[in-house]
C-alpha positions in Angstrom: 34.2 90.7 74.2 31.6 92.3 76.5 33.5 91.7 79.9 35.8 94.7 78.4 35.1 98.4 79.3 34.5 98.9 75.7 36.4 98.6 72.3 39.4 100.4 71.9 40.1 101.7 68.5 44.1 103.0 68.4 46.0 104.5 65.9 49.4 104.6 67.2 53.0 103.9 66.6 53.2 102.7 63.0 56.9 102.6 63.8 59.5 103.0 67.2 62.1 105.0 67.3 65.1 103.9 68.4 66.7 105.9 71.2 69.8 107.9 70.3 69.1 107.0 66.1 65.9 109.1 65.9 65.1 107.5 62.7 62.0 104.8 62.7 63.7 100.8 62.9 61.0 98.3 61.1 62.7 94.8 63.1 62.1 97.2 66.1 58.7 95.5 68.4 56.0 98.4 68.4 55.5 99.8 71.7 53.3 98.1 74.5 51.6 100.3 76.4 48.8 99.1 79.5 45.0 99.9 79.1 45.9 102.6 81.8 48.3 104.1 79.8 46.2 104.5 76.9 43.4 105.9 78.8 45.9 108.4 80.2 47.1 109.7 76.4 45.4 111.8 74.4 45.5 109.1 71.4 42.4 107.0 72.8 39.1 106.5 71.4 37.1 104.2 73.0 33.1 102.6 71.9 31.3 101.4 74.6 29.2 99.6 72.8 24.9 99.5 72.7 23.0 99.0 75.4 21.0 96.1 74.2 24.3 94.5 72.7 27.0 92.5 73.9 29.9 89.9 72.2 31.8 92.2 70.7 34.6 89.6 69.5 34.5 89.5 65.8 36.7 91.5 64.0 37.6 91.8 60.1 40.3 94.6 59.2 39.7 95.8 55.8 42.8 98.1 54.6 41.2 98.4 51.2 37.9 99.8 52.0 39.7 101.5 55.3 37.3 100.0 57.8 36.8 98.3 60.7 34.1 95.6 60.9 33.0 94.1 64.4 30.5 91.7 65.1 28.4 91.7 68.1 25.1 90.7 69.0 22.7 91.2 66.8 24.7 93.8 65.0 27.7 94.6 63.0 29.4 97.7 62.8 31.8 99.5 60.4 34.2 101.7 62.1 36.7 104.2 59.8 40.0 103.7 59.9 41.5 107.2 58.6 39.0 109.2 61.0 37.9 107.5 64.1 36.0 110.2 64.9 33.5 110.0 62.2 30.2 108.4 63.3 30.2 104.6 62.6 27.7 102.4 60.8 26.0 100.1 62.0 23.2 97.1 60.9 20.9 95.4 63.2 20.9 91.6 62.5 18.4 90.0 65.3 17.4 86.4 65.3 13.5 86.1 64.4 11.1 85.7 67.1 10.2 82.1 66.3 14.1 81.2 66.4 14.1 83.0 69.7 11.2 81.3 71.1 12.3 77.7 69.9 15.7 78.7 71.8 13.8 79.5 74.6 11.7 76.3 75.1 15.4 74.3 74.2 16.2 75.7 77.7 18.5 78.4 76.7 18.8 81.5 78.3 16.5 84.1 76.7 18.8 87.2 77.5 22.0 86.1 76.8 22.0 82.7 74.2 18.6 83.1 72.2 20.5 86.4 70.1 21.9 86.4 66.8 25.9 86.5 67.6 28.0 86.9 64.6 31.0 84.7 64.5 31.7 85.0 61.1 33.3 88.0 59.2 35.4 87.4 55.7 35.8 88.9 52.7 33.4 87.0 50.1 34.3 89.0 46.7 35.3 93.0 45.6 32.1 94.1 46.9 30.7 91.9 49.3 31.4 90.1 52.6 30.1 86.6 54.5 29.2 87.1 57.5 27.5 84.0 59.8 25.7 84.5 63.4 24.4 81.6 65.7 21.1 82.8 65.4 19.3 81.7 68.5 21.1 78.1 68.2 20.2 78.0 64.6 23.0 79.4 62.6 22.7 81.5 59.8 24.7 83.2 57.2 24.1 86.1 54.8 26.1 88.4 52.1 26.5 92.5 52.9 27.5 94.6 50.5 30.1 96.9 51.0 30.9 98.1 47.7 34.2 98.3 46.2 35.8 101.1 47.1 35.5 103.6 50.6 33.7 106.5 48.7 31.3 103.9 47.9 29.5 104.4 51.4 27.4 100.9 51.1 26.7 99.2 54.0 23.6 97.0 53.3 22.8 93.5 54.2 21.1 91.3 51.4 18.0 90.4 53.6 16.7 88.1 50.6 19.7 85.7 50.5 20.1 83.9 53.9 21.9 80.7 54.3 21.9 77.6 56.5 25.1 78.2 58.8 25.5 75.1 60.3 28.9 74.4 59.8 30.3 78.0 59.4 29.0 79.2 62.7 28.3 78.0 66.5 25.3 77.2 67.6 26.5 78.7 71.1 27.8 82.1 71.8 29.9 80.8 74.3 31.9 78.1 72.0 34.9 79.1 70.1 35.1 78.7 66.8 37.4 80.1 63.9 37.3 80.8 60.2 39.1 81.7 56.9 37.8 82.4 53.2 40.2 80.9 50.5 39.8 81.6 46.5 35.9 81.5 47.3 36.0 78.5 49.8 34.8 78.7 53.8 37.1 77.2 56.0 35.5 76.7 59.7 36.6 75.4 63.1 33.6 74.8 64.8 30.7 72.9 66.5 28.3 71.1 64.1 25.6 70.2 66.7 23.1 71.8 68.9 24.8 70.0 72.1 28.1 71.0 71.2 29.6 67.9 71.4 31.0 67.4 67.6 33.5 69.9 66.7 35.2 69.4 63.5 36.7 71.4 60.4 34.4 72.4 57.4 34.8 73.4 53.6 31.6 75.0 52.0 31.2 77.1 49.6 33.2 77.1 46.6 32.5 75.2 43.3 33.2 72.0 45.2 30.9 69.6 47.6 31.2 70.7 51.1 33.1 68.2 53.4 33.9 67.9 56.6 36.4 65.9 59.1 35.4 62.7 60.8 32.3 62.9 62.8 33.1 62.7 66.8 36.6 62.0 66.1 38.4 65.1 67.6 41.9 62.8 68.6 43.7 64.4 66.2 43.0 67.6 66.9 43.9 66.8 70.4 47.0 65.2 69.8 46.1 62.0 71.1 46.0 59.7 67.6 47.2 56.5 67.9 
């Protein structure tokens, strides 16, 4: 998140050692360290982000390719899990000038809200990810090509195939949301309108027709059904 001093990428303690036994025990919880303790250790690598980007709070761990994907404001980053010292990859995906202008005219903050904050990072198939962003209050989605293997060294946004992100990504970067891809279908819990008054769970993509929960009826989500 943008209020943290940076993203901490830590590869430590694959198992914990029980005192007096010497062998890692999978049933023992991993060791917990405070941020100060990690800073003082020699096993910490930090990424402070870009000066023109914020909102580093969307993550995807891609173990097959050995990558950690991070979605932020106008950017997607890819870190090498095998060698964190290796230079990371990044793709710039800003909102278009026209969408930023529309966002500003609608009374939103041009510097803090009218950008493309990446909010969905999901595996799509063996070679691509499905990613979505707020698009300056005009949600948008695209396909990110990664290749099948880590050695393919591919990290490319398919800019020729953008999709409407309504029901997949929130409009407002401050709104919480969640998503998961199952059998080629994207399930998203997010806001469905510009004003952030209609929240629902959506099923999109795949062979079936898109569906959603009842409009403006969040009683079951809040546990107040009668």
